[in-house]
C-alpha positions as CSV (number, residue, x, y, z in Angstrom):
1,M,30.1,166.1,147.3
2,K,33.3,165.1,149.3
3,R,33.2,165.5,152.9
4,D,35.4,167.8,154.9
5,F,38.7,166.1,155.0
6,Y,39.2,166.8,158.8
7,E,35.8,165.6,159.2
8,V,36.6,162.9,157.5
9,L,39.2,161.9,160.1
10,G,37.7,163.1,163.0
11,V,40.2,166.2,163.9
12,Q,39.8,170.1,164.1
13,K,41.3,172.3,161.2
14,G,44.0,173.1,163.8
15,A,45.2,170.0,164.3
16,S,48.7,169.0,164.7
17,A,50.4,166.6,162.4
18,D,50.9,163.8,165.2
19,E,47.2,164.6,166.0
20,I,46.2,163.7,162.4
21,K,48.8,160.9,162.3
22,G,47.1,159.5,165.2
23,A,43.5,159.5,164.0
24,Y,44.3,158.1,160.3
25,R,45.9,154.8,162.2
26,K,42.9,154.4,164.2
27,L,40.7,154.7,161.4
28,A,42.9,152.7,158.8
29,M,43.0,150.1,161.1
30,K,39.6,149.6,161.4
31,Y,38.4,150.1,157.7
32,H,41.5,148.3,156.3
33,P,40.5,145.9,153.4
34,D,42.4,142.6,154.9
35,K,40.6,143.5,158.3
36,N,36.9,144.0,156.3
37,P,37.4,141.2,152.8
38,G,34.7,141.6,150.8
39,D,32.7,144.6,152.2
40,K,32.7,147.8,150.1
41,V,31.4,150.1,152.4
42,A,34.8,149.4,154.4
43,E,36.6,149.9,151.4
44,D,35.1,153.1,150.1
45,K,35.8,154.6,153.4
46,F,39.4,153.4,153.3
47,K,40.2,155.4,150.5
48,E,38.4,158.0,151.6
49,I,41.1,158.9,155.2
50,N,43.4,157.3,152.5
51,E,42.6,160.4,150.5
52,A,42.2,163.0,153.1
53,Y,45.4,162.0,155.1
54,D,47.7,162.5,151.9
55,V,46.4,165.8,151.9
56,L,46.4,166.8,155.4
57,S,49.9,165.3,156.3
58,N,51.8,166.9,153.5
59,P,52.4,170.9,154.7
60,T,51.9,172.1,151.0
61,K,49.0,170.4,150.0
62,K,47.2,171.4,153.7
63,Q,48.0,174.7,153.0
64,Q,46.7,174.6,149.6
65,Y,43.6,172.9,150.6
66,D,43.0,175.3,153.6
67,S,43.0,178.0,151.2
68,F,41.1,176.7,148.7
69,G,39.0,173.4,149.7
70,H,38.5,171.1,147.9
71,E,39.2,172.7,144.5
72,G,42.4,173.4,145.8
73,V,43.8,169.9,145.5
74,N,41.7,168.1,143.0
75,G,43.7,165.0,141.8
76,M,46.2,165.3,144.8
77,G,44.5,162.9,146.8
78,G,45.7,158.8,146.4
79,A,42.1,157.2,146.9
80,G,40.3,158.9,143.9
81,G,40.3,154.8,142.8
82,A,42.6,151.4,143.2
83,G,45.3,153.1,143.7
84,G,44.3,154.8,146.8
85,Y,44.2,151.4,148.2
86,Q,47.4,150.3,147.2
87,Q,49.2,153.6,147.7
88,Y,48.6,153.9,151.5
89,G,47.5,150.9,152.9
90,G,48.1,147.4,150.5
91,D,49.9,146.2,153.9
92,M,49.1,145.9,157.6
93,N,52.6,146.5,158.1
94,D,52.6,150.3,156.6
95,I,50.3,151.1,159.9
96,F,51.8,148.8,162.5
97,G,55.4,149.7,161.3
98,D,55.6,152.9,163.2
99,I,54.5,151.0,166.6
100,F,57.1,148.2,166.3
101,G,59.5,149.1,163.8
102,D,61.3,151.0,165.9
103,I,61.6,148.9,168.7
104,F,62.9,146.1,166.8
105,G,65.2,148.7,164.4
106,G,62.5,147.0,160.7
107,G,59.3,147.7,161.0
108,R,58.9,150.5,157.7
109,A,62.3,151.3,157.5
110,G,62.4,152.0,153.7
111,G,60.8,148.7,152.5
112,R,57.6,148.5,150.5
113,S,55.0,146.2,149.2
114,S,55.2,145.1,145.8
115,R,52.0,146.9,145.2
116,Q,52.6,149.8,147.4
117,R,56.0,150.4,144.3
118,Q,53.6,149.9,141.7
119,Y,52.0,152.9,143.0
120,R,54.9,155.2,144.5
121,K,55.0,159.0,142.7
122,G,57.9,160.7,142.2
123,E,59.2,163.5,144.7
124,D,56.9,166.9,144.6
125,L,59.3,169.8,143.3
126,R,58.7,173.6,144.8
127,Y,59.7,177.0,143.0
128,D,59.7,179.9,144.7
129,L,58.5,183.1,142.2
130,E,58.4,186.6,143.3
131,I,56.0,188.7,141.4
132,S,54.7,192.8,141.2
133,L,51.4,193.6,143.3
134,L,50.0,194.2,139.5
135,D,51.1,191.1,138.2
136,A,48.6,189.8,141.3
137,M,45.9,192.1,140.6
138,R,45.9,191.4,136.8
139,G,47.0,188.0,136.8
140,K,49.4,186.6,134.0
141,E,50.8,183.8,132.6
142,V,54.4,182.7,133.2
143,S,57.2,180.9,132.1
144,I,59.6,178.6,134.8
145,T,62.3,176.4,134.3
146,I,62.8,174.0,136.9
147,P,65.6,171.3,137.0
148,K,64.0,168.0,137.6
149,K,64.2,164.0,136.6
150,E,62.5,162.4,133.6
151,T,61.9,158.7,132.9
152,C,65.1,157.7,131.0
153,A,64.4,157.2,127.4
154,T,66.8,154.8,126.6
155,C,65.0,152.0,129.4
156,G,61.9,153.7,129.5
157,G,62.6,153.9,133.1
158,S,63.0,149.8,133.8
159,G,66.9,150.9,134.9
160,A,67.6,147.6,132.7
161,K,70.1,148.0,129.9
162,Q,67.9,147.4,126.7
163,G,67.3,143.8,126.0
164,T,67.3,142.9,129.7
165,S,65.3,142.8,132.6
166,A,64.9,143.1,136.6
167,K,65.2,140.0,137.9
168,T,63.1,139.0,141.3
169,C,65.3,139.1,144.8
170,P,66.0,135.5,145.4
171,Q,66.2,136.5,148.9
172,C,63.0,137.7,149.5
173,R,61.0,136.2,146.5
174,G,60.2,139.6,145.4
175,T,58.6,140.8,148.6
176,G,61.5,143.6,149.7
177,Q,60.7,142.0,153.5
178,V,62.8,139.2,155.1
179,S,61.9,137.6,158.2
180,V,64.1,138.3,161.3
181,S,63.5,136.5,164.8
182,Q,64.7,137.0,168.4
183,G,63.4,135.4,171.1
184,F,59.9,135.2,171.1
185,F,59.4,137.8,168.4
186,S,59.8,137.5,164.8
187,F,59.5,140.4,162.6
188,S,60.4,142.0,159.4
189,Q,62.5,144.4,157.7
190,T,63.8,145.6,154.5
191,C,65.9,143.1,152.3
192,P,69.7,144.2,152.7
193,R,69.8,142.3,148.9
194,C,67.5,144.7,146.7
195,N,67.5,147.6,149.5
196,G,63.1,146.7,149.8
197,E,63.0,147.0,145.5
198,G,62.0,143.4,145.5
199,Q,64.2,143.2,142.2
200,I,67.7,143.4,141.0
201,I,69.5,144.6,138.1
202,E,71.5,142.9,137.3
203,N,72.4,145.1,134.0
204,P,71.6,148.7,134.8
205,C,71.2,151.1,131.7
206,P,73.6,152.9,130.7
207,T,72.1,156.2,130.5
208,C,70.5,156.1,134.0
209,R,72.5,153.5,135.8
210,G,69.7,151.7,136.4
211,S,67.9,154.5,138.4
212,G,65.2,154.6,136.0
213,T,65.3,158.6,135.9
214,V,67.7,161.1,134.5
215,K,68.4,164.7,135.1
216,T,67.1,167.2,133.0
217,S,65.7,171.2,132.9
218,H,62.0,171.3,131.9
219,T,60.5,174.4,131.2
220,V,56.7,174.7,132.2
221,K,54.3,177.6,131.7
222,V,51.8,178.9,134.6
223,R,48.6,180.6,135.0
224,I,49.1,183.1,138.0
225,P,45.1,183.7,138.9
226,Q,43.5,187.3,139.5
227,G,44.4,187.9,143.1
228,V,46.9,185.7,143.8
229,N,48.3,186.4,147.4
230,D,51.9,186.7,149.0
231,G,52.4,182.4,150.4
232,N,49.7,181.3,148.0
233,S,50.5,177.9,146.1
234,L,49.5,177.0,142.9
235,R,49.7,173.2,141.3
236,V,50.7,171.8,138.6
237,S,50.0,168.1,138.4
238,G,52.6,165.9,136.9
239,G,55.5,169.0,137.2
240,G,57.1,167.2,139.8
241,N,60.3,164.0,139.6
242,A,59.2,161.1,137.6
243,G,58.9,158.1,139.8
244,P,61.0,155.4,139.9
245,K,60.9,152.7,137.8
246,G,58.5,154.1,135.2
247,A,55.7,155.3,138.6
248,Q,53.6,158.5,138.4
249,P,55.5,161.6,138.2
250,G,55.7,163.8,141.6
251,D,54.0,167.5,141.1
252,L,55.1,171.3,141.3
253,Y,54.0,173.5,143.7
254,V,54.7,177.2,143.3
255,I,54.9,178.9,145.9
256,I,53.7,183.4,145.0
257,H,56.0,185.9,146.9
258,L,54.5,189.4,146.2
259,R,57.4,191.9,145.5
260,K,57.5,195.3,147.8
261,E,56.0,198.3,146.6
262,P,56.9,201.7,147.6
263,N,53.6,203.7,147.6
264,F,51.2,200.8,148.4
265,R,50.4,198.0,150.8
266,R,48.1,195.1,150.4
267,E,45.8,194.0,153.2
268,E,44.1,190.4,152.0
269,D,42.3,192.1,149.0
270,D,42.4,195.6,150.3
271,L,44.8,198.3,148.6
272,H,46.5,201.2,151.1
273,T,48.2,203.9,149.8
274,E,48.9,207.6,151.0
275,V,48.5,211.2,149.8
276,K,50.3,214.5,150.8
277,L,47.9,217.6,151.0
278,T,48.8,221.4,151.5
279,Y,47.3,222.5,155.0
280,A,44.8,225.1,152.2
281,Q,44.0,221.9,150.7
282,A,42.6,220.0,153.4
283,V,40.8,223.0,155.3
284,L,39.2,223.9,151.4
285,G,38.4,220.3,150.5
286,M,39.5,219.5,147.0
287,E,39.4,216.6,143.8
288,L,42.7,214.5,143.8
289,D,44.0,212.3,141.1
290,V,44.9,209.3,143.4
291,P,47.4,206.9,141.5
292,V,46.8,203.2,142.2
293,L,48.1,200.4,140.3
294,E,46.2,200.4,137.3
295,G,46.3,203.9,136.5
296,H,44.7,206.4,138.8
297,V,41.0,207.1,140.4
298,K,39.3,210.3,141.4
299,L,39.0,211.2,145.1
300,K,37.3,213.9,146.8
301,V,38.6,215.1,149.9
302,A,36.2,217.1,151.9
303,P,36.6,220.6,153.5
304,G,38.3,220.4,157.1
305,T,39.8,216.7,156.3
306,Q,42.2,216.6,159.1
307,A,45.5,214.9,159.0
308,G,45.5,210.7,159.6
309,T,42.0,210.2,158.1
310,I,41.8,207.4,156.0
311,L,39.4,207.4,152.9
312,R,38.0,204.6,151.2
313,V,37.5,203.7,147.8
314,R,35.3,201.0,146.6
315,E,36.4,198.6,144.7
316,Q,40.1,199.5,143.7
317,G,41.8,196.7,145.5
318,F,42.4,193.0,144.2
319,P,40.1,190.9,143.0
320,K,38.8,188.1,145.5
321,L,40.1,184.7,144.0
322,G,37.3,182.7,142.6
323,R,34.9,185.7,142.9
324,K,34.2,188.6,140.6
325,V,34.3,191.6,144.0
326,R,36.8,193.4,144.6
327,G,38.5,194.5,147.6
328,D,38.9,198.3,148.3
329,L,41.7,200.8,148.1
330,F,42.1,203.2,151.4
331,V,44.0,206.2,151.3
332,K,45.6,207.8,154.2
333,V,45.8,211.8,154.0
334,N,49.2,213.2,155.2
335,I,49.6,217.5,156.0
336,V,52.4,219.1,154.6
337,I,53.7,222.0,157.0
338,P,55.8,224.7,154.4
339,K,59.3,225.2,155.7
340,N,60.0,228.4,154.3
341,L,57.7,230.8,153.8
342,N,57.7,234.5,152.5
343,N,56.8,237.6,154.2
344,D,53.8,238.1,152.4
345,Q,52.8,234.2,153.1
346,K,53.7,235.0,156.6
347,K,51.5,238.3,157.0
348,A,48.7,236.3,155.7
349,L,48.6,233.6,157.9
350,F,49.4,235.7,160.8
351,E,46.0,237.5,159.6
352,Y,44.4,234.3,159.5
353,A,45.9,232.8,163.3
354,K,44.2,236.4,164.3
355,T,41.4,235.7,163.2
356,M,41.2,232.3,164.5
357,G,42.4,233.9,167.8
358,E,45.0,231.3,168.0
359,I,47.6,234.4,168.6
360,P,47.1,236.2,172.0
361,R,47.3,239.9,172.3
362,D,50.1,240.4,174.5
363,A,52.4,238.2,172.4
364,V,51.7,240.5,169.5
365,Q,53.0,243.5,171.9
366,S,55.9,242.4,173.8
367,N,59.4,243.8,171.8
368,D,60.9,240.2,171.5
369,S,57.6,238.8,169.8
370,I,58.3,237.1,166.5
371,F,55.3,238.2,165.2
372,K,57.0,241.8,165.5
373,K,60.1,240.9,163.1
374,I,57.7,239.4,160.6
375,F,56.2,243.3,160.1
376,N,60.0,244.9,160.5
């Protein structure tokens, strides 16, 4: 079984982005294959920390992992095989670049080793989807259309005109980096001729103009699971923009937003609603038909129920993600006070109040008593 990603990097779950990055740097320098040639254990460690950092350094992936664990990020890490090493640490400059690059104006600044370019993914995309509470309870399949970049069919993603190919940059000789000396120091920076690509396209593809990708619209079906909540994100592997020069595409993240309902409110996996009772119904008790998202349920109101009482109906809430159990329905009781009573109703209520001792005798005998007006 995979270890917890926070445990792999040696940080707490609430660690900041800087703490996560610092922990990754320290471990990457320790287990980098260039520092441990032929050490299979170190190589496996390096892949493991790369996979953990790939998820925890990305806010969207981190939220997915915090919500669903490893199941929520299956296939998202970059260290599942050889790609994990090449994507994150093929060159020790990647680890030290942030430290020295800003000092001398070079460092990473967009420059990448040839191995990194080979495995660089396309950009991830985000789509905000609003659904009803009922859809969140039942789950459903939706089709969404998104603008995205696809691999150019004319050049196959190479960016070069048909019949031609990219050439190795003569200035950096394909590394994407050039050496610069300043006094006692020598450091690398992005090659200005190829912009760090290591290759030059002299005859660009007329369709994509050398980028290797074209803009288009793409429709994809997304399965909304039962019990999904506001803010949850669903990952569509490979649903993002195509990678440059034929590299693998990024992912699509569908962010769920629940539409507000006038009569219902959701809290975690529980559903909340309210019912109105007359004074007599609350005093005498009764059985109610309470509306829920999928119909009605029977609810017994005990005699003497007070205003503001919360009644619970078990397992009438939302399904819990990945489990067969459901939350509960909570019903708040409100008492409706009648505004307009006829004389007969007032007399009946008056007689009731007398039997309960709620009306003082002198209040009835007073000449300006409101109760005398009821019987006149």
